[in-house]
DRENGUVEX-643857 format. One record per residue (C-alpha): residue number from 1; residue in one letter; x negated, y, z negated. Coordinates in nm, 4 decimals. Layout:
> NUM	a	X	Y	Z
...
END
This chain:
> 1	m	2.4399	-16.6535	-10.0764
> 2	f	2.1076	-16.5090	-10.1959
> 3	y	2.1224	-16.1932	-10.4062
> 4	v	1.8346	-15.9806	-10.5366
> 5	d	1.7781	-15.8698	-10.8974
> 6	e	1.7685	-15.4973	-10.8354
> 7	i	1.8072	-15.2342	-10.5643
> 8	f	1.6573	-14.8877	-10.5759
> 9	i	1.8292	-14.6158	-10.3734
> 10	n	1.8354	-14.2393	-10.3142
> 11	g	1.4585	-14.1860	-10.3390
> 12	i	1.1962	-14.0347	-10.1128
> 13	i	1.0032	-14.3607	-10.0797
> 14	y	0.6479	-14.3414	-9.9464
> 15	t	0.5466	-14.7018	-9.8881
> 16	l	0.1869	-14.6331	-9.7720
> 17	d	0.2510	-14.9184	-9.5264
> 18	p	0.1245	-14.7909	-9.1887
> 19	a	0.3883	-15.0017	-9.0068
> 20	n	0.6753	-14.8559	-9.2142
> 21	p	0.5622	-14.5362	-9.3881
> 22	r	0.9050	-14.4358	-9.5299
> 23	a	1.1931	-14.6383	-9.6693
> 24	e	1.5456	-14.5471	-9.7791
> 25	a	1.5672	-14.8209	-10.0427
> 26	l	1.3849	-15.1087	-10.2128
> 27	a	1.5180	-15.4537	-10.2854
> 28	v	1.3345	-15.6283	-10.5677
> 29	n	1.3553	-15.9886	-10.6808
> 30	r	1.1603	-16.1663	-10.9499
> 31	g	0.9114	-15.8806	-10.9732
> 32	e	0.8387	-15.8647	-10.6001
> 33	i	0.9562	-15.6391	-10.3224
> 34	l	1.1833	-15.8408	-10.0891
> 35	l	1.2660	-15.5467	-9.8608
> 36	a	1.1596	-15.1863	-9.8137
> 37	g	1.3770	-15.0314	-9.5506
> 38	r	1.7239	-14.9082	-9.4671
> 39	r	1.9674	-14.8676	-9.7534
> 40	e	2.2380	-15.0676	-9.5829
> 41	d	1.9983	-15.3625	-9.5315
> 42	c	1.8996	-15.3545	-9.8988
> 43	e	2.2604	-15.3242	-10.0163
> 44	a	2.3496	-15.6304	-9.8077
> 45	l	2.1469	-15.8289	-10.0632
> 46	k	2.3536	-15.6961	-10.3569
> 47	g	2.5366	-15.9515	-10.5684
> 48	p	2.7552	-15.9507	-10.8820
> 49	q	2.4480	-15.9437	-11.1124
> 50	t	2.2348	-15.7073	-10.9026
> 51	r	2.1373	-15.3847	-11.0773
> 52	v	2.1432	-15.0658	-10.8720
> 53	t	1.9048	-14.7850	-10.9756
> 54	d	1.9642	-14.4343	-10.8411
> 55	l	1.6211	-14.2664	-10.7940
> 56	e	1.7928	-13.9269	-10.7889
> 57	g	1.5974	-13.7954	-10.4958
> 58	q	1.2568	-13.8422	-10.6656
> 59	a	0.9373	-13.9073	-10.4711
> 60	i	0.8325	-14.2721	-10.5025
> 61	l	0.4820	-14.4129	-10.4513
> 62	p	0.3046	-14.7433	-10.5141
> 63	g	0.1586	-14.7470	-10.8650
> 64	f	-0.1964	-14.6180	-10.9053
> 65	n	-0.4711	-14.8733	-10.9452
> 66	d	-0.7802	-14.7428	-11.1324
> 67	a	-1.0336	-15.0035	-11.0161
> 68	h	-1.3079	-14.9059	-11.2593
> 69	c	-1.2141	-14.7631	-11.5961
> 70	h	-1.2338	-14.8640	-11.9592
> 71	l	-0.8760	-14.8823	-12.0784
> 72	l	-0.9635	-15.1066	-12.3729
> 73	s	-1.3403	-15.1571	-12.3557
> 74	l	-1.4151	-14.7860	-12.4302
> 75	r	-1.0883	-14.5872	-12.4408
> 76	g	-0.9450	-14.8434	-12.6770
> 77	q	-1.2373	-14.8012	-12.9144
> 78	q	-1.2034	-14.4252	-12.8881
> 79	l	-0.8369	-14.4514	-12.9967
> 80	l	-0.9653	-14.6312	-13.3110
> 81	q	-1.2357	-14.3691	-13.3840
> 82	i	-1.2334	-14.0132	-13.5073
> 83	d	-1.1453	-13.7915	-13.2154
> 84	c	-1.4117	-13.5316	-13.1292
> 85	s	-1.3038	-13.4789	-12.7682
> 86	p	-1.2993	-13.1332	-12.6076
> 87	e	-0.9263	-13.1119	-12.6873
> 88	k	-1.0128	-13.1323	-13.0567
> 89	v	-1.3400	-12.9509	-13.1020
> 90	s	-1.4920	-12.6291	-12.9625
> 91	t	-1.8071	-12.5901	-13.1718
> 92	i	-2.0656	-12.7925	-13.3589
> 93	e	-1.9090	-12.6750	-13.6855
> 94	d	-1.5744	-12.8230	-13.5698
> 95	i	-1.7422	-13.1632	-13.5299
> 96	l	-1.9211	-13.1411	-13.8620
> 97	e	-1.6007	-13.0430	-14.0440
> 98	i	-1.4199	-13.3486	-13.9005
> 99	i	-1.7097	-13.5650	-14.0212
> 100	r	-1.6993	-13.4035	-14.3691
> 101	r	-1.3264	-13.4661	-14.4042
> 102	e	-1.3675	-13.8264	-14.3005
> 103	a	-1.6578	-13.8777	-14.5391
> 104	a	-1.4542	-13.7453	-14.8288
> 105	g	-1.2027	-14.0282	-14.7885
> 106	t	-1.4441	-14.3059	-14.6925
> 107	p	-1.6275	-14.5322	-14.9445
> 108	k	-1.9990	-14.4551	-14.9744
> 109	g	-2.2119	-14.6623	-14.7408
> 110	a	-1.9300	-14.7321	-14.4938
> 111	w	-1.9750	-14.6318	-14.1276
> 112	i	-1.8151	-14.3202	-13.9885
> 113	l	-1.7462	-14.3764	-13.6183
> 114	a	-1.6534	-14.0812	-13.4014
> 115	g	-1.6281	-14.0399	-13.0253
> 116	g	-1.5291	-13.8373	-12.7252
> 117	v	-1.7784	-13.5531	-12.7693
> 118	d	-1.8959	-13.3641	-12.4555
> 119	a	-2.2064	-13.1538	-12.5118
> 120	m	-2.1269	-12.9214	-12.2232
> 121	k	-1.7789	-12.8418	-12.3572
> 122	v	-1.8753	-12.7124	-12.6992
> 123	r	-1.9852	-12.3507	-12.7419
> 124	e	-2.3486	-12.4369	-12.8298
> 125	k	-2.3827	-12.6672	-12.5214
> 126	r	-2.5366	-12.9447	-12.7364
> 127	v	-2.4408	-13.2181	-12.9836
> 128	p	-2.5251	-13.2135	-13.3553
> 129	t	-2.8626	-13.3386	-13.4683
> 130	r	-2.9076	-13.6239	-13.7142
> 131	w	-3.0005	-13.3708	-13.9816
> 132	e	-2.6706	-13.1822	-13.9301
> 133	l	-2.4821	-13.5146	-13.9549
> 134	d	-2.6817	-13.5998	-14.2680
> 135	k	-2.5588	-13.2837	-14.4396
> 136	a	-2.2003	-13.3475	-14.3318
> 137	a	-2.2063	-13.7115	-14.4573
> 138	p	-2.5113	-13.7680	-14.6756
> 139	d	-2.3847	-14.1006	-14.8131
> 140	h	-2.2582	-14.2562	-14.4883
> 141	p	-2.4106	-14.3910	-14.1724
> 142	v	-2.2619	-14.1961	-13.8805
> 143	h	-2.2375	-14.2736	-13.5109
> 144	l	-2.1027	-13.9991	-13.2853
> 145	r	-2.0421	-14.1306	-12.9326
> 146	s	-2.0270	-13.9139	-12.6237
> 147	q	-1.7297	-13.9124	-12.3898
> 148	t	-1.9347	-14.1057	-12.1293
> 149	c	-2.0931	-14.3494	-12.3796
> 150	h	-2.4261	-14.2975	-12.2038
> 151	y	-2.5551	-14.1088	-12.5048
> 152	g	-2.4661	-14.0566	-12.8668
> 153	v	-2.5991	-13.9292	-13.2021
> 154	v	-2.6900	-14.1340	-13.5057
> 155	n	-2.7723	-13.9942	-13.8486
> 156	s	-3.0539	-14.1057	-14.0779
> 157	l	-2.8553	-14.3742	-14.2609
> 158	g	-2.7290	-14.5001	-13.9249
> 159	f	-3.0839	-14.5395	-13.7977
> 160	k	-3.1806	-14.7165	-14.1243
> 161	k	-2.8913	-14.9619	-14.0796
> 162	g	-3.0136	-15.0355	-13.7253
> 163	g	-3.3758	-15.0695	-13.8306
> 164	i	-3.4825	-14.7711	-13.6206
> 165	t	-3.7738	-14.5562	-13.7399
> 166	r	-3.9900	-14.2854	-13.5855
> 167	d	-4.2328	-14.5607	-13.4863
> 168	t	-3.9724	-14.7662	-13.2992
> 169	p	-4.0573	-14.7616	-12.9289
> 170	d	-3.7955	-14.6722	-12.6718
> 171	p	-3.6188	-14.9872	-12.5518
> 172	p	-3.6376	-15.0702	-12.1812
> 173	g	-3.3913	-14.8529	-12.0028
> 174	g	-3.3310	-14.6190	-12.2936
> 175	e	-3.4672	-14.3240	-12.4871
> 176	f	-3.4670	-14.1933	-12.8454
> 177	d	-3.4981	-13.8161	-12.8308
> 178	r	-3.7788	-13.6792	-13.0484
> 179	d	-3.8843	-13.3318	-13.1553
> 180	a	-4.2256	-13.1797	-13.1179
> 181	q	-4.3483	-13.3621	-13.4328
> 182	g	-4.2253	-13.6994	-13.3028
> 183	e	-3.9278	-13.7176	-13.5373
> 184	l	-3.6059	-13.8731	-13.4145
> 185	t	-3.3461	-13.6016	-13.3441
> 186	g	-3.0607	-13.8532	-13.3589
> 187	i	-2.9787	-13.8455	-12.9897
> 188	c	-2.9952	-14.1857	-12.8203
> 189	r	-2.9640	-14.2368	-12.4455
> 190	e	-2.8608	-14.5371	-12.2365
> 191	e	-2.9928	-14.8663	-12.3721
> 192	a	-3.1116	-14.6924	-12.6920
> 193	h	-2.7519	-14.5752	-12.7492
> 194	f	-2.5950	-14.9087	-12.6568
> 195	l	-2.7792	-15.0519	-12.9627
> 196	f	-2.5088	-14.8774	-13.1698
> 197	v	-2.2016	-14.9553	-12.9517
> 198	s	-1.9816	-15.2429	-13.0622
> 199	g	-1.9706	-15.5191	-12.8062
> 200	m	-2.2758	-15.3980	-12.6110
> 201	g	-2.5491	-15.5996	-12.7795
> 202	n	-2.6784	-15.6309	-13.1354
> 203	a	-2.4670	-15.3445	-13.2738
> 204	d	-2.2170	-15.5921	-13.4211
> 205	s	-2.4860	-15.7067	-13.6622
> 206	f	-2.4881	-15.3734	-13.8461
> 207	v	-2.1893	-15.1726	-13.7113
> 208	p	-1.8564	-15.3177	-13.8240
> 209	s	-1.6856	-15.5028	-13.5365
> 210	y	-1.3331	-15.4212	-13.4470
> 211	t	-1.0851	-15.6999	-13.5307
> 212	d	-0.8505	-15.8705	-13.2893
> 213	e	-0.5656	-15.6708	-13.4502
> 214	d	-0.7584	-15.3480	-13.3839
> 215	y	-0.8002	-15.4368	-13.0200
> 216	l	-0.4345	-15.5316	-12.9787
> 217	k	-0.3234	-15.2039	-13.1353
> 218	a	-0.5584	-15.0068	-12.9100
> 219	l	-0.4456	-15.1928	-12.6001
> 220	k	-0.0793	-15.1168	-12.6677
> 221	l	-0.1621	-14.7458	-12.7126
> 222	g	-0.3780	-14.7492	-12.4013
> 223	c	-0.1090	-14.9167	-12.1857
> 224	r	0.1421	-14.6509	-12.2861
> 225	e	-0.1076	-14.3763	-12.2061
> 226	y	-0.1987	-14.5218	-11.8640
> 227	n	0.1648	-14.5912	-11.7691
> 228	s	0.2411	-14.2246	-11.8415
> 229	y	0.0016	-14.1369	-11.5601
> 230	g	0.1613	-14.3811	-11.3171
> 231	i	-0.1229	-14.6356	-11.3527
> 232	t	0.0023	-14.9890	-11.3062
> 233	s	-0.3301	-15.1817	-11.2565
> 234	v	-0.6834	-15.1368	-11.3786
> 235	g	-1.0288	-15.2844	-11.3513
> 236	d	-1.1342	-15.2787	-11.7154
> 237	a	-1.5135	-15.2727	-11.7105
> 238	l	-1.7437	-15.3794	-11.9985
> 239	s	-1.4943	-15.6431	-12.1060
> 240	g	-1.5807	-15.9470	-12.3136
> 241	p	-1.4058	-16.2152	-12.5245
> 242	p	-1.2396	-15.9633	-12.7627
> 243	e	-1.0857	-15.7754	-12.4736
> 244	l	-0.9787	-16.0923	-12.3010
> 245	r	-0.8082	-16.2134	-12.6223
> 246	a	-0.6276	-15.8824	-12.6640
> 247	y	-0.4994	-15.8790	-12.3060
> 248	q	-0.3835	-16.2379	-12.3303
> 249	r	-0.2085	-16.1788	-12.6624
> 250	a	-0.0401	-15.8588	-12.5359
> 251	y	0.0782	-16.0514	-12.2320
> 252	q	0.2154	-16.3370	-12.4482
> 253	e	0.3991	-16.0852	-12.6649
> 254	g	0.5486	-15.9086	-12.3609
> 255	a	0.3634	-15.5890	-12.4539
> 256	l	0.1252	-15.5799	-12.1568
> 257	t	0.2433	-15.3198	-11.9047
> 258	v	-0.0763	-15.2709	-11.7028
> 259	r	-0.2205	-15.5471	-11.4836
> 260	a	-0.5862	-15.6058	-11.5667
> 261	y	-0.8872	-15.7260	-11.3676
> 262	l	-1.1460	-15.7754	-11.6411
> 263	n	-1.4973	-15.6944	-11.5336
> 264	m	-1.7072	-15.8827	-11.7834
> 265	l	-2.0270	-15.7370	-11.9307
> 266	d	-2.3364	-15.9216	-11.8044
> 267	i	-2.4315	-16.0506	-12.1510
> 268	h	-2.1313	-16.2832	-12.1232
> 269	l	-2.2432	-16.4413	-11.7961
> 270	p	-2.3829	-16.7594	-11.9630
> 271	l	-2.0535	-16.8207	-12.1403
> 272	i	-1.8493	-16.7575	-11.8238
> 273	k	-2.0691	-16.9984	-11.6282
> 274	e	-2.0469	-17.2586	-11.9061
> 275	l	-1.6658	-17.2386	-11.8911
> 276	g	-1.6741	-17.2744	-11.5154
> 277	l	-1.4801	-16.9546	-11.4575
> 278	a	-1.4942	-16.7705	-11.1217
> 279	t	-1.3715	-16.4311	-11.0154
> 280	g	-0.9899	-16.4371	-10.9772
> 281	f	-0.9298	-16.6907	-11.2518
> 282	g	-0.5968	-16.5995	-11.4212
> 283	d	-0.2669	-16.4699	-11.2961
> 284	e	-0.1190	-16.1475	-11.1648
> 285	w	-0.1362	-15.9879	-11.5132
> 286	v	-0.4794	-16.0817	-11.6397
> 287	k	-0.7700	-16.2039	-11.4281
> 288	v	-1.1423	-16.2607	-11.4746
> 289	g	-1.3014	-16.0026	-11.2442
> 290	a	-1.6589	-15.9157	-11.1635
> 291	i	-1.9751	-15.9364	-11.3746
> 292	k	-2.0537	-15.5788	-11.4774
> 293	s	-2.4064	-15.4478	-11.5206
> 294	f	-2.6038	-15.1217	-11.5132
> 295	v	-2.9221	-15.0178	-11.3334
> 296	d	-2.9316	-14.6439	-11.4173
> 297	g	-2.7712	-14.3705	-11.6188
> 298	a	-2.4998	-14.1119	-11.5829
> 299	v	-2.4287	-13.8348	-11.3334
> 300	a	-2.2915	-13.5801	-11.5847
> 301	g	-2.5637	-13.6683	-11.8352
> 302	h	-2.8372	-13.6304	-11.5674
> 303	t	-2.9834	-13.9755	-11.6228
> 304	a	-2.8942	-14.1124	-11.2747
> 305	w	-3.2097	-14.2592	-11.1126
> 306	l	-3.3043	-14.0486	-10.8089
> 307	s	-3.5644	-14.0663	-10.5349
> 308	e	-3.6095	-13.6919	-10.5583
> 309	a	-3.6486	-13.5043	-10.8881
> 310	y	-3.3741	-13.3089	-11.0616
> 311	g	-3.3642	-12.9458	-10.9630
> 312	n	-3.4058	-12.8250	-11.3232
> 313	r	-3.6862	-13.0737	-11.4140
> 314	p	-3.9405	-13.1135	-11.1301
> 315	d	-4.1085	-13.4179	-11.2903
> 316	y	-3.7894	-13.6002	-11.3940
> 317	y	-3.6068	-13.8607	-11.1812
> 318	g	-3.3596	-14.0118	-11.4286
> 319	i	-3.3584	-14.3411	-11.6159
> 320	p	-3.3610	-14.6871	-11.4599
> 321	t	-3.2052	-14.9327	-11.7040
> 322	k	-3.3096	-15.2588	-11.5329
> 323	t	-3.6087	-15.3768	-11.3355
> 324	p	-3.5655	-15.5048	-10.9786
> 325	e	-3.6688	-15.8492	-11.0983
> 326	d	-3.4015	-15.8615	-11.3681
> 327	t	-3.1401	-15.7237	-11.1289
> 328	n	-3.2252	-15.9851	-10.8652
> 329	a	-3.2048	-16.2678	-11.1192
> 330	l	-2.8687	-16.1524	-11.2564
> 331	v	-2.7107	-16.1092	-10.9152
> 332	e	-2.8435	-16.4438	-10.7950
> 333	a	-2.7005	-16.6267	-11.0945
> 334	a	-2.3558	-16.4624	-11.0610
> 335	h	-2.3464	-16.4980	-10.6852
> 336	r	-2.4231	-16.8720	-10.6972
> 337	a	-2.1468	-16.9117	-10.9572
> 338	y	-1.8950	-16.7591	-10.7172
> 339	l	-1.8584	-16.4515	-10.9284
> 340	q	-1.8232	-16.1010	-10.7872
> 341	m	-2.0815	-15.8497	-10.9080
> 342	e	-2.0156	-15.4914	-11.0014
> 343	i	-2.3213	-15.2861	-11.0754
> 344	h	-2.3226	-14.9326	-11.2041
> 345	a	-2.5622	-14.7314	-10.9837
> 346	n	-2.5432	-14.3534	-10.9537
> 347	g	-2.8764	-14.2393	-10.8058
> 348	d	-2.9888	-14.3239	-10.4551
> 349	r	-3.2940	-14.5045	-10.5909
> 350	a	-3.0731	-14.7207	-10.8129
> 351	i	-2.8272	-14.7923	-10.5305
> 352	d	-3.1104	-14.9162	-10.3032
> 353	m	-3.2237	-15.1548	-10.5817
> 354	v	-2.8690	-15.2959	-10.6080
> 355	l	-2.8401	-15.3372	-10.2315
> 356	d	-3.1717	-15.5225	-10.2306
> 357	a	-3.0345	-15.7655	-10.4867
> 358	y	-2.7051	-15.8162	-10.2993
> 359	e	-2.8885	-15.8681	-9.9696
> 360	k	-3.1323	-16.1208	-10.1210
> 361	a	-2.8545	-16.3203	-10.2941
> 362	q	-2.6454	-16.3484	-9.9786
> 363	k	-2.9521	-16.4482	-9.7741
> 364	d	-3.0571	-16.7174	-10.0248
> 365	f	-2.7029	-16.8487	-10.0782
> 366	p	-2.4590	-16.7430	-9.8032
> 367	r	-2.1048	-16.6952	-9.9274
> 368	p	-1.7958	-16.5848	-9.7333
> 369	d	-1.6701	-16.2414	-9.8402
> 370	p	-1.8208	-16.2034	-10.1890
> 371	r	-1.7081	-15.8358	-10.1994
> 372	h	-1.9784	-15.7326	-10.4433
> 373	r	-1.9191	-15.3828	-10.5712
> 374	i	-2.1185	-15.0732	-10.6625
> 375	a	-1.9563	-14.8733	-10.9371
> 376	h	-1.9879	-14.4956	-10.8788
> 377	c	-2.2390	-14.5203	-10.5862
> 378	t	-2.2815	-14.1453	-10.6269
> 379	v	-2.5907	-14.0080	-10.4440
> 380	i	-2.6019	-14.1555	-10.0987
> 381	n	-2.7698	-14.1023	-9.7573
> 382	d	-2.7201	-14.2347	-9.4057
> 383	r	-2.9493	-14.5298	-9.4604
> 384	i	-2.7588	-14.6317	-9.7707
> 385	l	-2.4288	-14.6043	-9.5836
> 386	n	-2.5564	-14.8349	-9.3136
> 387	r	-2.6770	-15.0904	-9.5658
> 388	i	-2.3459	-15.0905	-9.7557
> 389	k	-2.1487	-15.1330	-9.4349
> 390	a	-2.3697	-15.4212	-9.3164
> 391	l	-2.3371	-15.6071	-9.6451
> 392	g	-1.9631	-15.5639	-9.6852
> 393	v	-2.0067	-15.4012	-10.0248
> 394	v	-1.7094	-15.2291	-10.1891
> 395	v	-1.7751	-14.8858	-10.3377
> 396	l	-1.6011	-14.7241	-10.6344
> 397	p	-1.6938	-14.3550	-10.6369
> 398	f	-1.5719	-14.1278	-10.9146
> 399	a	-1.2338	-13.9785	-10.8307
> 400	s	-1.1899	-13.7292	-11.1150
> 401	y	-1.5499	-13.6137	-11.1652
> 402	v	-1.5315	-13.3266	-10.9156
> 403	y	-1.2374	-13.1758	-11.1004
> 404	e	-1.3574	-13.2600	-11.4513
> 405	h	-1.7341	-13.2237	-11.4352
> 406	g	-1.8120	-12.9948	-11.1428
> 407	d	-1.9800	-12.7540	-11.3839
> 408	k	-2.2580	-13.0149	-11.4525
> 409	m	-2.3663	-13.0661	-11.0918
> 410	a	-2.6143	-12.7773	-11.0471
> 411	p	-2.9318	-12.9884	-11.1055
> 412	y	-2.8399	-13.1985	-10.7962
> 413	g	-2.8604	-12.8961	-10.5656
> 414	d	-2.7755	-12.9651	-10.1996
> 415	r	-2.7316	-13.3345	-10.2796
> 416	i	-2.3781	-13.2508	-10.3898
> 417	e	-2.2791	-13.2790	-10.0223
> 418	r	-2.3733	-13.6511	-10.0474
> 419	m	-2.2155	-13.7209	-10.3874
> 420	f	-1.8710	-13.8750	-10.4634
> 421	a	-1.8816	-13.9334	-10.0881
> 422	h	-1.5227	-14.0411	-10.0119
> 423	r	-1.5337	-13.8797	-9.6661
> 424	s	-1.8573	-14.0488	-9.5677
> 425	f	-1.7415	-14.3888	-9.6951
> 426	l	-1.4093	-14.3708	-9.5076
> 427	d	-1.5692	-14.2478	-9.1860
> 428	k	-1.8108	-14.5405	-9.1996
> 429	g	-1.5310	-14.7913	-9.2573
> 430	i	-1.6636	-14.8908	-9.6015
> 431	p	-1.4019	-15.0347	-9.8429
> 432	t	-1.3439	-14.7629	-10.1038
> 433	a	-1.1531	-14.7938	-10.4300
> 434	g	-1.0049	-14.5371	-10.6635
> 435	s	-1.1948	-14.5042	-10.9904
> 436	t	-1.2132	-14.2573	-11.2767
> 437	d	-1.4481	-14.4381	-11.5133
> 438	h	-1.2172	-14.3108	-11.7887
> 439	p	-1.2905	-14.2009	-12.0543
> 440	c	-1.6055	-14.0664	-11.8827
> 441	g	-1.3620	-13.8688	-11.6633
> 442	s	-0.9938	-13.8061	-11.7078
> 443	q	-0.7669	-14.0954	-11.6160
> 444	n	-0.5174	-13.8514	-11.4743
> 445	p	-0.4781	-13.9543	-11.1103
> 446	y	-0.3223	-13.6259	-11.0080
> 447	r	-0.6301	-13.4279	-11.1106
> 448	a	-0.8358	-13.6839	-10.9238
> 449	l	-0.6249	-13.6430	-10.6111
> 450	q	-0.6640	-13.2683	-10.6295
> 451	g	-1.0423	-13.2986	-10.6672
> 452	m	-1.0686	-13.5457	-10.3766
> 453	v	-0.8577	-13.3278	-10.1471
> 454	t	-0.9927	-12.9825	-10.2404
> 455	r	-1.3461	-13.0706	-10.3694
> 456	r	-1.3135	-12.7915	-10.6243
> 457	d	-1.3474	-12.8216	-11.0051
> 458	k	-1.1001	-12.6952	-11.2579
> 459	e	-1.2597	-12.3483	-11.2424
> 460	g	-1.2330	-12.3358	-10.8653
> 461	r	-1.6019	-12.3937	-10.7912
> 462	e	-1.6818	-12.5724	-10.4629
> 463	v	-1.8341	-12.9198	-10.5182
> 464	g	-1.9390	-13.0543	-10.1783
> 465	l	-1.6616	-12.9478	-9.9400
> 466	s	-1.7844	-13.1772	-9.6616
> 467	q	-1.6523	-13.4796	-9.8616
> 468	r	-1.2882	-13.3689	-9.8656
> 469	v	-1.0225	-13.6234	-9.7650
> 470	s	-0.6561	-13.5892	-9.6880
> 471	l	-0.3868	-13.6556	-9.9460
> 472	e	-0.2747	-13.9708	-9.7673
> 473	e	-0.6373	-14.0960	-9.7557
> 474	a	-0.6765	-14.0229	-10.1276
> 475	l	-0.3574	-14.2084	-10.2091
> 476	r	-0.4670	-14.5127	-10.0059
> 477	i	-0.8043	-14.5166	-10.1869
> 478	y	-0.6133	-14.5209	-10.5208
> 479	t	-0.3735	-14.8001	-10.4149
> 480	s	-0.4612	-15.0331	-10.1323
> 481	g	-0.8318	-14.9487	-10.1536
> 482	s	-0.8383	-15.0551	-10.5183
> 483	a	-0.6382	-15.3679	-10.4363
> 484	y	-0.8981	-15.4717	-10.1771
> 485	a	-1.1706	-15.4372	-10.4435
> 486	t	-0.9969	-15.7075	-10.6454
> 487	f	-0.9027	-15.9422	-10.3523
> 488	e	-0.5387	-15.8375	-10.4015
> 489	e	-0.4704	-15.6385	-10.0830
> 490	n	-0.1826	-15.8720	-9.9991
> 491	r	-0.0129	-15.8167	-10.3357
> 492	k	-0.0722	-15.4531	-10.4309
> 493	g	-0.1104	-15.1041	-10.2901
> 494	q	0.1919	-15.0848	-10.0561
> 495	l	0.5659	-15.1092	-10.0926
> 496	k	0.6634	-15.3832	-9.8518
> 497	r	0.7860	-15.7419	-9.8522
> 498	g	0.5732	-15.9753	-10.0627
> 499	m	0.4068	-15.6996	-10.2640
> 500	l	0.4401	-15.6731	-10.6415
> 501	a	0.7112	-15.4222	-10.7394
> 502	d	0.4742	-15.1760	-10.9054
> 503	f	0.5785	-14.8199	-10.8264
> 504	i	0.6268	-14.4743	-10.9750
> 505	a	0.8523	-14.1717	-10.9564
> 506	l	0.6829	-13.8299	-10.9430
> 507	s	0.7935	-13.4887	-11.0676
> 508	q	0.7501	-13.3450	-10.7192
> 509	d	0.6932	-13.4707	-10.3645
> 510	p	0.3113	-13.4764	-10.3365
> 511	f	0.3257	-13.4271	-9.9618
> 512	k	0.5173	-13.0989	-10.0227
> 513	t	0.2818	-12.9777	-10.2954
> 514	e	-0.0028	-12.7338	-10.2376
> 515	s	-0.3404	-12.9085	-10.2581
> 516	e	-0.4553	-12.6743	-10.5364
> 517	r	-0.1505	-12.7757	-10.7485
> 518	l	-0.1633	-13.1538	-10.7082
> 519	g	-0.3132	-13.1752	-11.0581
> 520	e	0.0099	-13.0376	-11.1988
> 521	l	0.2134	-13.3364	-11.0828
> 522	t	0.3413	-13.5696	-11.3525
> 523	t	0.4875	-13.9155	-11.3684
> 524	l	0.8577	-13.9367	-11.4449
> 525	k	0.8913	-14.3175	-11.4400
> 526	t	0.6727	-14.6225	-11.3949
> 527	w	0.7893	-14.9678	-11.2961
> 528	v	0.5655	-15.2771	-11.3175
> 529	g	0.7044	-15.5949	-11.1648
> 530	g	1.0336	-15.4096	-11.1169
> 531	r	1.0613	-15.3469	-11.4915
> 532	l	1.0774	-14.9865	-11.6183
> 533	v	0.7817	-14.9522	-11.8569
> 534	y	0.7646	-14.5756	-11.8888
> 535	s	1.0125	-14.2895	-11.8697
> 536	a	0.9202	-13.9295	-11.9450
END
């Protein structure tokens, strides 16, 4: 007689399976769901060693899958840096005091690395200048990274370490801010900022690299944090060899509690091709995912590359970070190597450039179902929608930006009705995944659900009401939609036979919660592969 490992009973189980939307019980064996259905049918599979878990009437959902975030590649580094996030600082002086305290206990000449700052969420609505950082830490190079990582501030010693002077030209796809006299203010944007970010280029030559032990420590902290929000799978963008080593080691130690699809930074493409790796290489815990690249800047930082100027700067269209020629060459190389592409493109002008590259690659080298992706795909129009649909591209619009950053959208004017366009994507039948881009936005899926359903920010401001979706649609985007983006729609996103037993218990039934209060939901328990990995 066959018996299952565990049976879960007495829950309000939302399977998100259209053929069987509700279940009375779950039968789990070897980390997979064997049956989601009637309690008596599940209990018929009970044996002497079968565990029975009483869900105590709690609402149960498939685990959330954040298809584009930075659990380790950025958030992990933040966890190792001095925290200057909005939860910790309210003013410029708060930031400077944190830097002073750190400098007092740091050997002279050693780097001070801080992160998480949001210029719009401090009282002065700006970040410190390099001169202010110089006064706070006159004997230390300082790098203060923004929450989004699309800009940061470096002090004078930091610039000296990087070989940057007032005569250094802006790198392609980046800008050094300068004052009226041409002096560097310390603010670096896009590719100019990435010069100082570990793992993004040549920064490791003068900024101390994190060790494998650092990465492992950060990953364990990050997994705990993500599990507490009910997140059971992620697409960790900007990954590279250090991240891959950390995930593998955590898995080997039994400490990995989030399944990871590692989207590898484009600078690693030659190595990946040399090793003969293709998208999907790995197992159900750690896989090589897409090749990740950028072609423009950030929405909240107003560096997205637009076809029409920003409302507050009539002669400014944002920052392209790659040329069409370079984009075409990158996509072609990855496409021919049977790798999925994921390109960060926010502005409509940037999105068109990406679609040109995808279209050309598929025409030159036809491949079945490459599922190339556009991360964020923020400012769209009808023509772009038609192109995305025709090419079978998967989109990953921001889920939490409406709630978190609605106060920064004024320069986009009426375009807000065509941004974070979940409604338009669904209506067009375009595969759409759930994505927060954390730490650029909160990784809290409940706030994201509230923003997607209400299209109002945390202050109640309307942010493109025409793009609202239903709660069920939002949940599908965050589960089965994300699974499709990683070729795993037959393993994740629903609670039914053959799916991985990744599911969560919520503090309240989301379908009985007012839309404006979805963000108040919390995760009580998280199971990954049928194993309880988090309990509040």
